[in-house]
ROVO-334544 format. One record per residue: x, y, z of N, C-alpha, C, O in turn. Coordinates in steps of 0.2 Angstrom, whole numbers, plus 5000, padded with zeros to 4 digits. Atoms other than C-alpha are relative to their C-alpha. Layout:
<pts>
XYZXYZXYZXYZ/...
</pts>
This chain:
<pts>
500349954996572352835577500250074998500850084997/499849945002572353015573500450045006500450025012/499549974995573753125581499650075002499650114998/500449944997572853255592500550055003500350105007/499549964997574553335598500050074997499950084991/499949935002574653525597500750014999501150015004/499349985002576253575589500150074999499750104995/499949935001576953745591500750025001501050005006/499349985000578653815587500150065005499750115005/499849954995579453925601500450054996501050044995/499649955004580054085591500250055005500450115002/499849954995580354185607500750025000500950085001/499349995000582154165606500350025007500950045008/499849984993582254195625500149935004499749895004/499850064996583054065636499650005007499550065010/500350004994581954015651500450015006501049995006/499649994994582454065668500249935003499849895004/499850064998583553925674500550005006500749955008/499649994994584553995689499550005006499350055008/500550014994583553925704500549995006500349965011/499550014994585153925715499850055006499450105005/500149964994585053995733500550055001500750065006/499449965000586454105728499750075003499550114999/500349944997586054255740500550054998501150054998/499649955002586654415733500150055005499750085008/499849954996587654525744499749995007499550045011/500350024994587054435760500450045006500250065011/499649974994588554505770500050085000500250115004/500049935000588154685765499250025000499050074997/500749995000586254675768499850075003499450105001/500149944997586254825780500150064995499750104994/499949955005587054935766499550004995499350054992/500550005006585854875753499350035002499050074999/500649974997584354915764500050085000499650124999/499949924999585055095767500050024992499750084991/500049985007585355105748499350004997499250054993/500650005002583555065745499550065002499050075000/500549954996582855215756499950064995499450084995/500049945003583255355744499649994993499449934991/500250005007582655395726500549964996501049954998/499650045004583355285712500650044998501250024998/499549965003584355435705500550015006501150015005/499649984995585055475722500449935002501049945003/499750064998585455295726500649984996501149964998/499550025004586455255711500650045001501250005000/499449964998587655395715500349995007500949995008/499849994992587655395734500449945002500949955006/499650064998588255215736500750004997501149975000/499350005003589655245724500550055003501050035004/499549954997590355405731500450024994501050054995/499649985006590955445713499650044995498950034996/500449965005590455555698500049954994500449924992/500150045006589755465683500150044994499950104993/499949975006590355505666499449984996499549944991/500650025003588555485660499950034994500350064991/500249975007587555545645499450045001498950025004/500649965000586355685642499950024993500350024989/500249995007585455735626500150074998500150094992/500049935001585655925627500750024998501150035002/499349985002587155985616500250065004500850065006/499849944997587156155624500349995007500750035009/499850014993587456085641500649965000500849945006/499550065000588855965636500650024996500949984993/499449985004590156075627500650015004501250025002/499449994996591356095642500349935001500049885002/499750064999592655965645499849965006499750005011/500250044994592155825657500550015005500350005011/499549994995593855855666499850065005500050065010/500149954996593156015672499549995006499550025011/500450024995591855925682500149945004499749915008/499750064997592855775687500450015006501050025006/499649984994593355795705500049935005500349935010/500050064996593055615711500749965000501149974995/499350035000594555505716499949934997500449894997/500250065004593655355707500549994994500650044991/499650025006594755265694499650014994499950034989/500549995006593255275683500050074998500150094992/500049935002593155465684500650024998500750064993/499449985002594955485683500249984992500550024989/499950025006595055385667499650044995499950064989/500449965004593655485659500350074999500350104994/499749945000594455645664500750004996500850054992/499450005004596155595656499850004993500150034989/500250005007595255555640499750074998499950094992/500349935002594355725640500550054999500450094994/499549955001595955815641500350004993500650044990/499750015007596455745624499550014995499650004989/500549995005594755775616500150074996500250125000/499949945004594955905602499350034998499250094999/500649975002593155925597499549945001499649895002/500550054999591455845600500049944995500149964989/500150055005591255675592499449994997499349964991/500750015003589455675589499750074997499450115000/500249945004589155815576499350004997499150054994/500750015003587455745570499550035004499550035010/500649984997585755805574499649945002499449904998/500350064998584855675585499349994996499050044995/500650015004583355595576499449985006499649965011/500650024996581555565584499949924999500049894995/500250075001580855395588499450004995499150054993/500550015005579655325575499849935000500149885003/500250075002578655165570499949994993499449964990/500050015007579055175552500349944998500849915001/499750065003579455025541500650014996500649994990/499549985004581055085536500650025004500550015010/499449984996582855135542500050085000499950114995/499949934999582955315549500750025002500949995007/499349974998584655405550500050075000499550104997/500149935000585055585553500150034993500350004988/499949965007585055715539500850004999501250015003/499350005002586655705529500349935000500849924998/499750075000586755515530499549964995498949984994/500450045004586155375519500149935002500649905005/500050074997585655195524499849964994499249974991/500250045006585655055511500049935002500549905005/500050074998585054875514500549964996500749984990/499550045003586354745510500049935002499849925008/500050074999586554555509499549975005499649955010/500550034996584854505516500049935000500349894996/500150084999584354325521499849984992499450014989/500150045007584454215505500450034994500450004989/499549985005585754315496500549944997500849915002/499650065002586654185485500850025001501050075000/499349994998588454165491500549954998501149974996/499550055001589254005487499749954995499149954993/500250065005589153845475499750024994500050064990/500449995006587853855462499650075000499350094996/500249944999587354025469499250014998499050044994/500750005001585453985470499750075002499850105007/500349934999584354145469499549995005499249945006/500549994995583254195483499350004997499250044992/500650005002581454155480499550045004499550025010/500449954996580154285486499549965004499349995009/500550034997578954155491500349955005499949915008/499750044995580254075502500049924999500049885003/500150075002580153905493500749974998500749914996/499350035001582053885492500149935004499749935010/499950074997582653705497500550015006500950065006/499450004995583853655511500650014997501150044999/499349995004585253635498500150074998500750094998/500049935002584853815492500350045006500850085006/499949964994584953885510500849995002501150035005/499350014998586653805513500550044996501150044997/499649965004587353915499499850075000500050114996/500249934999586454075504500150035007500349995011/499949964994586654205517499449985005498949975003/500550024995585754145533499550055002499550115000/500549964997584354215543500250035006500750025009/499949974994584254335557500750025002501050005007/499349974999585854435556500150025007499650055009/499949974993586654475572500750035001500950074997/499349974999588454505578500450004993500349954989/499749995006589554565564500750045001500750085005/499349974999591354615561500350014993500249964988/499749995006592254695546500849995001501150025004/499250025000594054615543500250034994500150004988/499649985006595054725531500449954997500749905000/499750055003595854625518500849995002501149945001/499350004998597554675525500050005008500550025011/500150004993596954635543500749975003500849995009/499450034997598554525546500650044999501250025001/499449965001599754665541499850075003499950085009/500149944997599254845542499350015003499250065007/500750004998597354825544499750074999499350105003/500349935002596954995535499650004994499350054993/500450005006596054935520499250025001498949985005/500749984999594355025520499549994994499050014994/500450015006593754975503499949934998499649914993/500150075002593854785503500249965007500649975010/499950044994593654655517499649945000499249934995/500550064999592754505524499550025005499750045011/500549984995591154545532499749935003499449894999/500250064996590754405545499550015004499550065008/500549994996589154385553499649945003499749894999/500450064997588054275564499350004997499050054995/500750015002586354205560499749975006499849915007/500250024993585454185577499549945000499649895002/500550055000583854095574499550024994499750054989/500549995006582254105562499350005002499149975007/500750004999580454135561499749954995499749964989/500250065004579653975555499450024995499350004990/500649985004578054065548500350044994499950044989/499849965006579154175536500549964997500749974991/499550045003580554045533499849954994500249944990/500350055005579453925523499450044996499150084999/500549975004578253965509499350015004499050065004/500650004997576753915520500149995008499749965011/499850014993577653915537500249935001500249894996/499750074999578353755545499449955000498949975002/500550055000577453595543500149965006500749935008/499950034994577153525560499549945001498949944998/500450064999576453355566500449955004500949975007/499650054996577053195573500750004997501249985001/499350005003578553215561500050074996499550104995/499949945004579353355551500349984993500749944994/499750015006579853355533500850015000501050075003/499349994999581753325533500350064996500850094999/499649955003582153455520499850075003500250125003/500149934996581253595530500550005006500850055007/499550004994582353545545500750014997501150055000/499449985003583853545534500150074998500650104999/500049935001583453715528500150045006500450095006/500049964993583153785546500749995003501050045005/499350004998584853715551500550044996501050074999/499649965005585653795536499950075001500350115000/500149934999584853955541500350035006500450095006/499649984994585853965557500750004998500949994993/499350005001587653995559500450064999500250115002/499649945002588854115551500150004993500149954989/499949985007589154195534500750045000500850095004/499349965002590954245528499950034993499849994988/500149975006590654375514500550044998500750095001/499549965003591954445503499750064997499350054992/500349945003591454625499500650054998501150055001/499649955003592254765489499650064998499150064996/500449945003591854945485500150014993500649994990/500049985007591454985467499750074999499150084999/500249935000591455175466499850015007500150005012/500349994993590355225481499649955002499349955008/500450054998589455065482500449945002500949935000/499750064997589854905491499749944996499049944995/500250065003589654735482500349945002500949945005/499750074998589854545486500549984994500349994988/499650035005591354475477499849934998500149885002/500250075001590554325469500549964997501049984993/499550055002591554175466500750005005501149965003/499450004996592854225480500049945004499549915006/499950064996593654075489499850015007499849975011/500149994993593354165505499250005002499149995008/500750014998591454165504499849935002500049885000/500050064997590854035515499450005005499250055008/500550014995589353965526500249955005500449905003/500050054994589553885543499450005003499150055004/500750014998587953815548499949955007500449945010/500150054994587153705562500249934998500149895003/499850075001587853555553500749994998501049944997/499350005002589653605549500449965005500449985011/499650044995590953485557500550055003500750105000/499649964996591953565571500449965005500249915007/499650034995593353525583499850035007499650095007/500049984993593253535602500750015003501049965002/499349994997594753615610500050025007499550055009/499949984994595353655627499949955005499949895004/500050054995595053575644499549955000499649895002/500550045000593453495640500049954994499749904994/499950045006594053415624500249935002500749925006/499950074998594053225626499749975006499849925008/500450024994592953225641499549954998499249954993/500550055001591753075643499350045000498850014997/500649965001590453215645499850034993499250054992/500149975007590653265627500049944995500049954989/499950065005590753085620499349994997498849995001/500650025004589353045607500149954995500749934994/500050055005588952925594500450034994500849994990/499749975006589653045581500850015002501250004997/499349994998591253075591500149975007500150005012/500050044994591552935604500650035004500550025010/499549974996593153025610499950075002500350105006/500249944998592253185613500550064998500650115002/499649955003593353295602499750044994500050084991/500349975006592153345588499250005001499049975005/500749995000590353395585499850034993500250044989/500249975006589253465571499650065002499150065005/500449945000588653645570500150045006500450025011/500149954994588453795580499350044999499150044993/500749985000586753865585499950065004500350085009/500249944996585954025591500550055001500750075007/499449954999587454135587499850075000499550104996/500249934999587154305594500550054999500750064994/499549965001588554415598500749974998500749914997/499450025003590354395593500650035003500550085007/499449974998592154445596500549994995500649944992/499450005005593654485585500649995004500750035009/499450014996595254415592500650044998500650074993/499449965002596954505592500449984994500750014991/499650035006597554385579499550004994499749964989/500549995006596054425567499749944998499649924992/500550065001594954275569499450025003499350075007/500649994998593154275573499749955005499749895004/500450054995592254205589499350014999499150075000/500749995000590454175587499749965007500049915009/500350024993589354155603499449954999499049974995/500650055000588154005606499650025006499850015012/500449974995586754085616499549965002499649925007/500650044998585054005618500049944997499549924994/499950075004585653835611499649955004499449905000/500350054996584853735625499349984997499049934997/500750015003583053755617500049964994499449944992/500050045006583553665602500049925001499949884997/500050074998583653495611499449985005499150025007/500450034995582553385621500349945003500749905000/499850054996582953265635499449985004499350015009/500550024996581553165642500249955006499749925009/499850044994582553075655499850035006499850095006/500249974993581953095673500549965005500449905006/499949935001582953165681500550024994500949974992/499549985005583953265668500750015004500750025010/499349994996585853275672500050085001499750124997/499949934998586353445679500250044994500050104994/499749965006587253495663499550014995499650054990/500649995005585553495654499550045004499350105002/500549964996584353555668500250075002499750115001/499849934998585353705674500050054994500050114995/500049965006585353765656499350004996499350044991/500649995003583553745652499849954994499449974990/500250055005583453585640499349985001499249965007/500750024999581653545637499949935001500349894999/500150074999580953385643499449984996499149924996/500650025004579553395630500250004993500049954989/499850005007580253445613500550054999500550105003/499649955002581553545604499650064997499050054995/500349945002581153725599499749994993499150024992/500250015007580953675581499849934998499749924992/500250075001580553495583500549964995500349924991/499550035004582153445573500149935001500249894996/499950074998582253285582499449954997499549894997/500550045003580653225573500050004992499549984989/500050005007581253245555499949934997500149885000/500350075002580453105545500549964997500449904996/499550045003582053045537500349955006500649905004/499850044994582552975555500850004999501049955002/499350015001584353005550500450035006500150075010/499649984995585753035562500150075001500250105007/499949935000586053215558499450045004499550105006/500649974997584253255565499949975007499750005011/500150034994584053125579500450025005500350015011/499549974995585553205588499750055004499950065010/500349954996584353335594499649975006499350015010/500350044995583553205605500549985005500949935003/499450024996584753195620499749955005500149945010/500350054995583653065629500549945000500849924994/499650065000584652905634499649954996499049934998/500350055004584352775621500449944999500249884999/499650065001585852665620500349985006500250005012/499750034994586952565632500550055003500650055009/499549954998588252705633499950064996499650074992/500049935004588552885628500249994993500150044989/499750005007589452825613499549964995499649954989/500550045004587852735607499450054998498950034995/500649955001586652895607500350075000500950085000/499849925000586653085609499850035006499650095007/500249974993586353105628500550065001500350105005/499549954998587953215628500050054994500450104994/500049955005587553315612499950075002500350115000/500049934998586953475621500650025003500850085004/499449984997588553465630500650034995501150064997/499649985005589453505614499850074997500150104993/500249935002588553675613500050045006500150025012/499949964994588653825624500750035000500850065006/499449985000590353875619500250064995499750084992/499749955005591354015610500349964994500749914996/499850035006591753955592500550044996500250104994/499549965004593354015583500049984993500049924991/500050015008593254035564500650054998500650114999/499549955003594754105554499750014993499749974989/500449985006593854195540500550004994500350004988/499550005005595554195530500249934998500649934994/499850075001595654005530499349974999499149935003/500650035001594153945521499949925000499449895000/500050074999594653765523500149985007500049925009/499950024992594953775542499449985003498850015002/500650034996593753685554499950055006500450075009/500149964994592953795567500249965006500149905006/499850034993593553765585499650035005499550095006/500449984994592453765600500550015006500949965008/499549994995593553845614499749995007499450045009/500450014994592953765630500350035006500050045011/499749974994594153855642499650075001499750095007/500349944999593054005640499349995003498950045005/500650024996591653915649499449984995499350004989/500650025003589953845644499450035003499250025009/500749964997588353955646499750034994499850014988/500449975005587254065636500450064997500250124999/499649945002588654175628499650054996499350034990/500249955005588054335621500550024995500450044990/499449985004589754375614500649995004500649965009/499449994996591554405619500450064998500350084992/499649945002592654555620500750005003500849975008/499350004998594454575621500350065002500250114999/499749944998595454695631500650014995500849964992/499449995005596854775620500649965002500849965007/499450054999598254645618500650045001500850094998/499449964998599854695626500649944999500649895001/499550045002601454615619500449975007500650015011/499750044994602154485632499650005006499849985011/500450004994600654495643499449954998499349934992/500550055002599154365644499450044996499450104997/500649985004597654385633499450005005499349965009/500650004995596054445643499450024996499450064991/500649995003594254435637499449995005499549965010/500550004996592554455644499449974996499349984990/500650025003590854375641499450005005499549985011/500650004996589054385647499649944999499649924993/500550065001587754245650499350035000499150055005/500649965001586254315643499349965002499049934998/500650034997584854255654499950045006500350065010/500149974994583954325669500449975006500449915006/499750024994584954315685500649964998500849925002/499450035002586554255676500650045001500550105004/499449974998588354315677500450024994500350014988/499549975004589754405669500749965001500949955007/499450044999591454305666500650044996500550084992/499449985003593254345662500549944999500549905004/499550065001594554235655500750044999500850094995/499349985000596454265657500449944997500449895000/499750065003597554155646500749985004500950035008/499450024996598954055654500750024996501250044999/499549985004600154095639500050084999499450104998/500049935001600754275635499950014992500049964988/500149985007600254365619500650034996501050074999/499549975005601554395605499850004993499649954990/500349995007600954465589500249954995499849934991/499750045006602154365578499749935000499749904995/500250074999601454195585499349995003499149935004/500750004997599754235592499549964996499549964990/500550045004598354115588499549975005499649985011/500650034996596854015595500249965006499949955010/499850044994597953905606500050045006500050015012/500149964994597954055618499450005004499450015010/500750014997596154015622499949935003499449925005/500150074998596453835626500249995008500049945011/499750004993597353865643499950065004500150115001/500049934997597053995656499549995006499349935008/500550014994595854035671499450044998499450104995/500649975001594054075669499750035007499849995012/500249974994593354195682499250024999499050034994/500749975000591554255687500050065004500350065009/500049944997591154425693499550015006499049985006/500449994995590554475710500050085001500650115002/500149924999589954665712499850015007499350005009/500249984993590054735729499650065000499750104996/500549955000588854865735500450075001500150125000/499649945000590354995738500350024994500750074994/499749985006590755005720500749964998501049984994/499450045001592154875721499749934997499149924998/500250075002592154705713500649955000501149985001/499450055000593154545712499849954995499349934994/500150065004593454405700500149945004500749935007/499950064997593154235707500249944996499849934991/499750055005594154095699499649945000499449915005/500350065001593253945692500549954998500649934992/499550045001594653825694500049945005500049955011/500050064996594653645701500550005005500449965010/499550004995596253675710500050055005500450065009/500149954995595653825719499749975006499149955006/500350034994595353775737499450045003499050005006/500749974998593953905740499549974996498949964999/500650035004592953835726499949935002499349915003/500150074998593253655732499650005007499249955008/500350004993592753695750499350024999498949995002/500749985001591153785744499649954997499049944999/500350065003590753645733499849955005499349925005/500150054995590953525747499450025005499049975006/500649984996589753625758499450004997498849995000/500750015004588453625744499949934998499349924995/500150075002588653445742500149984992499849944989/499850005007589353465724500749984999501150005003/499350025002590853375716500150014993499650004989/499850005007591753405700500549954999501049965003/499550055001592753265693500650034998501250005000/499449975003593953375684499850074998499250094998/500149935002594153545676499550004994499150044993/500550015005593153475661499350005002498850035000/500750004997591653435672499850075002499250095002/500249934997591753605680499850054994499350084995/500249955005591753695663499449984996499050024994/500650025003590353595656499450025004498950035002/500449984995589453645672500250075002500150085008/499849944998590053825672499550045004499750075009/500549964996588453905678500049975008499950015012/500050034993588453785693500650025004500550045010/499449984997590253825697499950075002500150095008/500149934998589754015697499550015005499650055010/500549994994588253985708500449985007500350025012/499650024994589453895721500450065002500550075008/499649954998590654035721499750075002500050115005/500349944997589354165725500050064995500150124998/500049955005589354265709499450055000498950025003/500649965000588154415707499649994994499849994988/500550015005586554385698499950064997499750115000/500149945004586354515684499450004996499149954995/500649995004584954585674500149994992500150034988/499850025007585354485658500650044997500550084993/499449985003587154525654500149984993500149924991/500050015007587254545635500750024997501249994999/499449985004588554635624500550045005500250075010/499549964997590154715631500450034995500450024989/499549965005591454835624500550035005500450045011/499449974996593154895630500250064997500350074991/499849945003593655075628500750004998501149975001/499450015003595155085617500650045003501250025003/499449964997596155215627499949995008500549995011/500050004993595455205645500049935003500149925009/500150074998595155015645499449995005499449935008/500650024997593555035654499649954996499649954990/500550065003592354885651499350025001499150045007/500749985000590554925647499649934999499849894994/500550055001589154795648499350025000499150065005/500749994999587354805644499649955004499849895004/500550044996586054735656499350014997499050064999/500649995004584554715645499450015003499050065002/500649994996583154695657499949945004500349895004/500150064995582554575671499350015003499350045008/500750004997580654565674499949965006499449965010/500150054994580954425687500350035006500250005012/499749974994581954535699499450035005499150085002/500549974995580854575715500350065004501050075003/499749954995581054715727500549985005501050015006/499650034995581854605739500749984997501249975001/499450025003583154555726500450064997501050054994/499649945002583754735722500650005003500749995009/499449994997585554765724500350064996500050094992/499749945002586854895720500150004992499950054989/499950005007587254845702499449994996499450004990/500750025003585454795698499550045004499150005008/500449964995584454935707499350014999499050055002/500749995001582754915700499649935000499949884996/500550065000581354785703499750004993499550054990/500350005007580454725687500350054995500050094992/499649955004581754805677499949994992500249944989/500250015007580954825660500450044995500350024989/499749955004582054955653500849995000501150024995/499350015000583854895658500550055001500250115002/499549954998585454985661500749984997500849924995/499350025002587354985657500450015005500450065009/499550004995588654945669500750014997500849994992/499349995002590554985668500549995005500350005011/499550004995592154955677500750014997500850004991/499249995001594054985678500349945004500249945010/499750054997595154835682500650045005500950095003/499549984996596354865697500749964997500749904997/499450025003598154845689500349945004500449955010/499650054997598954675693499649965005499849925009/500450034994597454615704499449974996499349984990/500650035002595854515702499450045003498950015005/500549964997594854665708499850064995500250074991/500249945004593954815700499650055003499350035009/500549954997592954975703499550014994499650014988/500649995005591254995694499550055002499550085008/500549954999589855115692499449984995499649944990/500650005005588155125683500150054995500050114997/499849955006588555215666499350034998499350094998/500649975003586755235661499449965002499449905001/500650044999584955185666499550014994499450074992/500549995005583755155652499350025003499250015009/500749984998581955225653499750054996500050074991/500349955003580755355648500350075001500850075005/499749944999581055535646499950025007499450015010/500049984993581555605663500349955005500449975010/499650044996582455455669500750035002501050054997/499449974998583955505679500549955003500349905006/499450044997585655425682500450055004500650105001/499549964996586655505696499650065004499050065003/500449954996586255655707500450074999501050074997/499749935000586655845708500250024993499950004988/499749975007587755925694500349944996500549954991/499850065003588255745690499449964997499549914993/500650035002586455695686500050004992500150054989/500150015007586055635668499249994999499049945002/500750015001584255655663499849984992500050024988/500250025007583555565647499550054997499050075001/500549955004582655675634499749964994499849904993/500350035006581655645619500549994994500449954990/499450015005583355645609500349935002500749914997/499650064999583955485618499749955005500049915007/500250054996582755395629499949934997499949934990/499950075003582855205626499849955005499749965011/500150064996582455035633500349944998500449934992/499750065002583254865633500650004996500749984991/499450005004585054905628500349934999500249895004/499850065002585854755620500750004996501249995000/499449995004587154775606500450065002500150115004/499649954997588654875611500750004996500949944995/499449995003590154935602500450075001500050125001/499649945000591555065605500550004995500949964994/499549995005592455125590500650035002500750045008/499349984998594255175589500050075003500550095006/500049944998593755355593499850015007499850065011/500350004994592955305609499250015000498950025006/500750005001591155325603499649945002499849895000/500450064998589955205612499450004997498950044997/500650015004588655135601499649955003499849905005/500450044996587155065610499449984996499050034993/500550035004585854955601499449975005499649955010/500550034995584154905609499649944997499649934991/500450065002583154745608499350005005499349965009/500750014996581354785615499649954996499749934990/500550055003580054655612499550044996499450104996/500549975005578754685599499450045004499250095001/500549964997577454735612500350065003499950115003/499749944997578654855620500150064994500050124995/500049955005578954935603499350024998499350084996/500649985003577154935598499650045004499250085002/500549974995576355005614500450055004500150095007/499749964996577755095623500250074997500050084992/499949935002578455275622500750004995500950054994/499450005004580055215612500049994993500550004990/500050015007579455175595500449934998500549895002/499750065002580455045585500750005004500950055006/499350014997582154975591500550054996500450074991/499649945002583555105589500849985001501049935004/499350004998585455135590500250075002500050124998/499849934997586155285600500850005000501149955000/499249994999587955355601500150045006499750095007/499949964994588655415617500850025000501249984998/499349984999590255515621500150005008499850055011/500050004993590655465639500450065003500450075009/499649944998591855615640499550065001499550105006/500449945000590655755635499349995003498950045004/500650024997589155665642499450004995498850004997/500650005005588155675625499849934999500249884999/500350065002586955545620499550024995499050054997/500449985005586055555604499749934996500149894995/500350065004584855435594500250014993500150074990/499750005007585755395577499649964995499649984989/500250055004584755255570499349975003499349965008/500650044998582955185570499849954995499949964989/500150065005582555015563499350004998498850045000/500750015003580954955554499649965005499849955011/500550034995579454875562500149935002500449894998/499950074997579654725574500749984999500849925000/499450035001581454715571500550025006500350075010/499549984995582954715583500650034996500850014990/499449975003584454825579500649975004500649985010/499550044996585954715583500649994995500549984989/499450015004587754705577500250064997499850094993/499849945003588754855572500849994999501149975004/499249995002590554875564500150054995499650084992/499849945005591454995553500749984997501149944999/499450015003592855005541500550045004500450085008/499549974996594555065548500050085000500150115005/500049925000594255245542499350025003499250085003/500649984997592555245550499550044995499150084997/500449975005591755305534499449964997499049984994/500650055001590655155532499949965006500349945009/500250044994589655075546499549954997499149964993/500550065001588754905545499649995006499949985011/500550014994587254885556499549944998499349944992/500450055002586254725556499350015003499250035009/500750004998584354715557499749935000499849894995/500350074999583554555564499350005001499050045003/500750025000581854485562499550064999499050075003/500649965002580854625554499449974999499449914996/500650035001579054585555499949945004499649895001/500050064997579254455568499449985003499349925006/500750024998577454455573499549994994498949994994/500450025006576954415555499749935001500049895005/500250075001576054255550500249984993500550034990/499850025007576354155534499650044995499850044989/500549975005574954255525500050085001499750114997/500149934998575054425534500650035003500850015008/499349974997576654525536499950075003499650115001/500049934996576854665549500550054997500550104999/499549965003578354725539500249974993500149924992/499850025007578954725521500750024999500950024993/499349975001580754785524500449944999500349885002/499749945004581954785515499750014993499850064990/500250005007581054745499499450044998499350074993/500649955001579454845501499549964996499549914994/500550025005577854825491499749945002499649894997/500450064998577054685501500549945001500249895002/499550065000578654575501500149975007499950015012/499950034994579054455514500650035004501150055000/499549974997580154535527500649955001500649895002/499350045000582054485528500550035004500550105004/499449974997583454515540500550024995500649994990/499549975005584854615532500550045004500350065009/499549964997586354715535499850074997499550084991/500149945002586254905533500750044999501050045004/499449965001587655005525499950085002499450104998/500149934998587755185533500650044998501250025000/499549965002588755315525499850085001499250095001/500149934999588955505527500050034993500550024989/500049975007588455605511500650044998500850044992/499449965002589955715512500649965000501249995000/499450044999591155565514500350005006500949975006/499749994993591555605532499949945004499649895002/500050054995591755495547499349995003498950045004/500650014997590155415554499950035007500450025011/500149974994589455515568500350075001500250115006/499749945000590555665565499650064999499850124999/
</pts>
């Protein structure tokens, strides 16, 4: 009988809304919230805070006086910014802001040069197979080439474990989040009742991480071919599972009956560099790669959006029928979990640690950091003799922000990944008065167990709780946020910044203080300062995204977006060693094509002087995501993901970076200043 099934790969890269909890946000401060909603948005953002925002404006002439001269608030946020201002010698942002555009190229300010580097398909290891312009490379080729859809990235100087000052040679480590099937194969993906196994092998190899040894040759950067550090970690690479969930029956599979190993890392979005110079890659929208047709699905699948129909790329239908592909079908098939892959999705959704300086080392999935849609992870500056602290956002509508504090203290001489195996995971609650608290997700915490009992929920142990991190956060009453994505910690003030990209599902009735807009299509950035020695913090809204004229704050503290800096959907975030906040955007193709913002972009903000300037505009249909720099900040690396993502296999909407009608490819961009100065100066 003919197969009349319609097969269509989901290339959205967006996790479906899966938080259907009855978690009421700020129920105990409902009166305050309704009062908050009465005024204009600009008034409301500042009025409920009672503090001054160290926000951002685009007019240089209005922003040359020190921020300390206008900082009269008693808020710890304002105080920290004022303190930083007093040490500022000169404005950090000396470039002229660039205009928005819809050009199929990279635009940077006058006096700068942008050069594409290591695009998808660049030969990296083994037999160094060359990239074929018609995308006819095999799965074996792709396992030896730079992956697709570049995302989070970090530059490790070759002397990272000693002085960390080398700005001419290092390891560039980057994520490869997902792929566009219409562009990844010569004629697009072959879909039907089964898929060719080599196409599936190639797609799995297109995911993961690349470790690339690079070196300056004169003024140019080049890949050090043949370096033992060059490496691909893919969706098939063997990995260890470490931390409280290691050995849990919930992670037992046919591949690893004792639940201590798995294969691969998927949908790697943001990242984090540890204080001991290893790389953490985040598994974000991993749930879409699996299918589970059981009815009902277990909570550790349903709450994360595992499909009951098919995986995003139909990998489970590979025609070879081999174990490496059937594992993406998590339906119950055998007598026990050790006879099938019902628990395979439970081995994903973690932060994965990779030591780029140990090419033989196995990646480690660090389960103490929780299981959810990790956008990335950011570390507070490590302090000798104190616990390690890091933060991570769950990138989905109405999900949460988390914090981890290690049980053991940091000592530079002995620090390592073991510090991430034991400790306490917290989830954030943002109160309407500008305070917040970290709620422990700990099976021994009496508050959690009491709330779980009231909700009719039980956790067998800490491993069960961590596999179901989202459920535990629901129970504790965490604040539902507008897609928490990348974070960054200021190097001197220790302020923590997080992008909240957008949330079109938030209704007027669901508006609250930290998420002040319904149908939030343009997003915002929130920040906080921790209260020393406590699990509390003070927060404010740093910046609201929007069109020209969008206001954050009130009175002389108000910041109004201009043509030099209006933006939407903030996503990537990085604060360099000088305190410059680099903000990257991830608007949808429709928003780029029809809205007032042009292509996705990157802006630079000085939270002290209140300057915000557009520094970088990407090519057509691309996301600007992932940014890092050399220690001397004279070279910046920026990743460009999915240029031309509205293309078909025969009609390309972008030809970047190769031009002349070529198939679009994700790539890194090297940005330098023509006079050899520091980026942004």
